[in-house]
C-alpha positions in Angstrom: -22.3 -20.7 2.4 -22.6 -24.1 0.6 -23.5 -27.1 2.8 -20.4 -29.0 1.8 -17.1 -28.0 0.6 -16.7 -28.7 -3.1 -14.3 -31.5 -4.1 -12.8 -32.8 -7.3 -15.5 -35.4 -7.7 -18.0 -32.7 -6.9 -17.1 -30.9 -10.2 -18.0 -33.9 -12.3 -21.1 -34.5 -10.2 -22.3 -30.9 -10.8 -21.9 -31.4 -14.5 -23.7 -34.7 -14.4 -26.6 -33.3 -12.3 -26.9 -30.1 -14.3 -26.0 -27.9 -11.3 -24.2 -24.7 -12.3 -20.8 -24.1 -10.6 -20.3 -20.6 -9.3 -16.7 -19.2 -9.0 -15.3 -15.8 -8.2 -11.8 -14.5 -7.8 -10.3 -13.3 -4.5 -6.9 -11.9 -3.7 -6.8 -11.1 0.0 -8.1 -12.2 3.4 -11.1 -9.8 3.5 -12.4 -10.7 0.1 -12.0 -14.4 1.0 -14.0 -13.9 4.2 -16.9 -12.4 2.2 -16.7 -15.1 -0.4 -16.6 -17.8 2.3 -19.9 -16.5 3.7 -21.6 -16.6 0.2 -23.0 -19.5 -1.8 -20.1 -19.5 -4.3 -18.6 -23.0 -4.9 -14.9 -22.1 -5.4 -12.5 -19.2 -5.4 -9.9 -18.6 -8.1 -6.7 -16.7 -6.9 -6.1 -15.5 -10.4 -3.1 -13.8 -11.9 -5.5 -11.0 -12.7 -4.3 -9.7 -9.3 -1.4 -8.2 -11.4 -3.8 -5.6 -12.8 -6.4 -5.2 -10.0 -4.1 -5.4 -7.0 -0.6 -4.6 -8.2 -1.3 -2.1 -11.0 0.5 -4.0 -13.8 -0.6 -3.5 -17.4 -1.3 -7.2 -17.7 -0.8 -10.6 -16.1 2.6 -11.6 -17.6 4.5 -9.6 -14.9 3.1 -11.6 -12.0 5.6 -13.8 -10.2 5.4 -17.0 -8.2 6.3 -15.1 -5.1 3.3 -12.7 -5.7 0.9 -15.6 -6.4 2.0 -17.3 -3.1 1.7 -14.0 -1.2 -2.0 -13.6 -2.3 -2.9 -17.2 -2.1 -2.1 -17.7 1.6 -4.5 -15.1 3.0 -7.3 -16.3 0.7 -6.8 -19.8 2.1 -7.0 -18.5 5.6 -10.1 -16.4 4.9 -12.1 -19.1 3.0 -11.7 -22.5 4.7 -15.0 -23.8 3.3 -14.2 -23.1 -0.3 -12.3 -25.0 -3.0 -9.3 -22.8 -3.9 -7.8 -22.7 -7.4 -4.4 -21.1 -7.9 -3.2 -19.7 -11.3 0.2 -20.6 -12.4 1.8 -17.4 -13.5 3.5 -16.7 -16.8 6.9 -18.4 -17.0 6.3 -20.8 -14.2 5.4 -23.8 -16.4 6.5 -23.2 -20.0 10.2 -24.2 -19.7 9.9 -27.8 -18.7 7.6 -30.3 -17.0 10.1 -30.4 -14.1 9.8 -26.6 -13.7 6.0 -26.9 -13.8 5.8 -29.6 -11.2 8.2 -27.8 -8.9 6.2 -24.5 -9.0 2.8 -26.3 -8.8 4.1 -28.1 -5.7 4.8 -24.7 -4.1 1.2 -23.6 -4.7 -0.2 -26.9 -3.4 2.0 -26.8 -0.3 0.6 -23.3 0.4 -2.9 -24.8 0.5 -4.3 -24.6 -3.0 -6.7 -27.4 -4.1 -5.6 -27.3 -7.7 -3.6 -25.2 -10.2 -4.8 -23.6 -13.4 -2.7 -23.4 -16.6 -3.4 -21.6 -19.9 -3.0 -23.4 -23.2 -4.2 -26.3 -25.2 -2.6 -29.4 -26.8 0.9 -27.8 -26.5 0.8 -28.1 -22.7 -0.8 -31.5 -22.6 2.4 -33.2 -21.6 2.8 -30.7 -18.8 -0.7 -31.4 -17.6 0.1 -35.2 -17.6 3.2 -34.6 -15.6 1.3 -32.6 -13.0 -1.5 -35.1 -12.8 1.0 -38.0 -12.4 2.5 -36.0 -9.5 -0.9 -35.8 -7.8 -1.6 -32.2 -8.7 -5.2 -31.5 -10.0 -5.2 -29.3 -13.1 -7.8 -26.9 -14.4 -7.3 -25.9 -18.0 -7.9 -22.5 -19.7 -8.8 -22.0 -23.4 -10.0 -19.2 -25.7 -8.6 -15.9 -24.7 -5.5 -16.7 -22.6 -4.5 -13.4 -21.0 -0.9 -14.5 -20.5 -0.5 -14.7 -24.2 -3.1 -12.1 -25.3 -0.6 -10.1 -27.3 0.1 -13.2 -29.5 -3.6 -13.6 -30.0 -4.1 -10.0 -31.2 -5.2 -8.5 -28.0 -8.3 -8.9 -25.8 -10.5 -10.3 -28.6 -13.1 -13.1 -28.9 -11.4 -16.3 -30.0 -12.8 -19.1 -32.2 -15.3 -17.2 -34.4 -13.8 -18.7 -37.6 -14.2 -22.4 -38.3 -10.4 -23.2 -38.2 -10.0 -21.4 -34.8 -13.1 -23.1 -33.4 -11.9 -26.5 -34.5 -8.6 -25.8 -32.7 -10.4 -24.9 -29.4 -12.4 -28.1 -29.7 -9.3 -30.2 -30.3 -7.5 -28.4 -27.4 -10.4 -29.1 -25.0 -10.3 -32.8 -25.9 -6.5 -32.9 -25.5 -6.7 -31.3 -22.0 -9.4 -33.8 -21.0 -7.3 -36.7 -22.2 -4.2 -35.3 -20.4 -6.1 -35.5 -17.1 -7.5 -32.0 -16.5 -10.6 -32.1 -14.3 -12.1 -28.9 -15.5 -11.7 -26.2 -18.1 -12.2 -22.4 -18.3 -13.5 -21.0 -21.6 -12.8 -17.3 -21.9 -14.1 -15.0 -24.6 -15.4 -17.6 -27.0 -18.7 -17.5 -28.9 -21.7 -18.8 -27.0 -22.4 -21.5 -29.6 -18.8 -22.8 -29.5 -18.7 -22.9 -25.7 -21.9 -24.9 -25.6 -20.6 -27.3 -28.2 -17.3 -27.8 -26.2 -19.3 -28.3 -23.0 -21.4 -31.0 -24.7 -18.5 -32.9 -26.2 -16.2 -33.3 -23.2 -17.0 -35.1 -19.9 -15.2 -32.5 -17.6 -17.1 -29.3 -16.6 -16.5 -26.0 -18.4 -16.4 -22.7 -16.5 -17.3 -19.7 -18.7 -16.2 -16.1 -18.6 -17.5 -14.3 -21.6 -18.5 -17.6 -23.1 -22.3 -17.5 -22.7 -24.7 -19.5 -20.5 -24.1 -22.9 -22.0 -21.1 -23.7 -19.8 -21.3 -25.8 -16.7 -20.4 -22.8 -14.5 -19.3 -19.2 -14.5 -16.4 -17.2 -13.0 -16.0 -13.4 -12.7 -13.3 -11.2 -11.4 -14.2 -9.7 -8.0 -13.2 -6.1 -8.9 -15.2 -6.2 -12.2 -18.4 -7.5 -10.7 -18.4 -5.0 -7.9 -17.2 -1.9 -9.9 -13.9 -1.6 -8.1 -11.7 -1.5 -11.2 -12.4 0.6 -14.3 -9.2 0.4 -16.3 -10.6 -2.6 -18.2 -14.3 -3.0 -18.6 -15.1 -6.2 -20.6 -18.5 -6.3 -22.3 -19.2 -9.7 -20.7 -19.1 -8.4 -17.1 -22.2 -7.6 -15.2 -21.9 -5.3 -12.2 -23.7 -6.9 -9.4 -23.0 -4.1 -6.9 -21.8 -0.6 -7.2 -19.2 -0.9 -4.5 -16.7 1.4 -6.2 -19.2 4.3 -6.2 -20.2 3.6 -2.6 -16.6 3.8 -1.5 -16.0 7.0 -3.5 -19.1 8.6 -1.9 -18.0 7.4 1.6 -14.5 9.0 1.1 -16.1 12.3 0.1 -18.4 12.3 3.1 -15.5 11.5 5.4 -13.4 14.4 4.1 -16.4 16.8 4.4 -17.0 15.9 8.0 -13.4 16.2 9.0 -13.3 19.7 7.4 -16.6 20.6 9.1 -15.4 19.4 12.5 -18.4 17.0 12.8 -16.1 13.9 12.8 -15.1 12.6 15.1 -18.3 13.2 17.2 -18.6 12.4 20.9 -19.8 8.9 20.1 -16.5 8.3 18.3 -14.3 9.7 21.1 -13.2 8.7 24.6 -13.3 10.6 27.9 -11.5 10.8 31.2 -12.7 12.0 34.6 -12.2 15.7 35.1 -10.4 15.3 38.4 -7.9 12.9 36.7 -7.2 15.6 34.1 -6.8 18.2 36.8 -4.4 16.0 38.7 -2.4 15.2 35.6 -2.1 18.9 34.5 -1.6 20.2 38.1 1.2 17.7 38.9 2.9 18.7 35.7 2.7 22.4 36.6 4.2 21.7 40.0 7.2 19.9 38.6 10.4 22.0 39.2 11.8 23.6 36.2 15.3 22.2 35.5 17.8 25.0 35.9 20.7 25.1 33.6 24.0 24.2 35.2 26.3 27.2 35.6 29.2 27.4 33.3 32.6 26.9 34.9 34.7 30.0 35.7 37.4 30.4 33.1 40.9 29.5 34.5 43.3 32.5 34.4 46.2 31.8 32.1 49.7 33.1 33.3 51.0 36.1 31.4 53.7 35.1 28.9 57.3 36.0 30.2 59.7 37.8 27.8 62.6 35.8 26.6 65.9 36.7 28.5 68.2 38.8 26.4 71.7 37.3 26.1 74.4 39.6 27.6 
């Protein structure tokens, strides 16, 4: 656990001092508890929960209600960490008023800031949020909410024109008041250049070691999700394999009758069992009530014949 909880000024201080910022995602109370006990600086409740927690094919299906549902337990589980909440697709692209209203909901739930995808085209939205007292983290490069429009999950900014646009977008977000910026799936050289030409810290994911910090998805770094395996992910623990092995061992022991063993079971005194079973045996057996005797019906009398 870090000695002090990271703050907004702490992001700039980390960049100034050359201290790398370390972020991970979390989506539930248990994951947040583990992250809270670690040296990570901040937790991102990302809309990647749509894929790794809800089984969606991407992030665009995630709703505000789902983001709030996952944000609240993370806040409870990680009180010592700075919490970033993704604004889901459709929650900020209609109007500034819509963006402020939805961001307020995330902040009221306990987030320390919100994260938006996009460059210069969302600068006015970022300004509106910042004017409303809502800290904003930007997100450039591959923006998963609009990945289809970018040609899929591909590296962004390899060509000069695309790289110039990312640089311009980074400066636009800085000028709009964003306090930090995620760079996803951009070339190492471009990420390092962006990091050097803006005053706010950059957080890389698939953007090389030249950024001011790094973020990884929890399920990727621990091998818990294999539907999408980005090249830039390093698996730091084989938790998925360990869980699979544990499940197989559990099934084997149940089949063999070795689980539960005596140490996993509870006992009662023999005399108490005898008393319980003996008293049950002495209970009188309820007899069925006799059926009532049928009431005899009078024989029908013949109709009198008219004389």
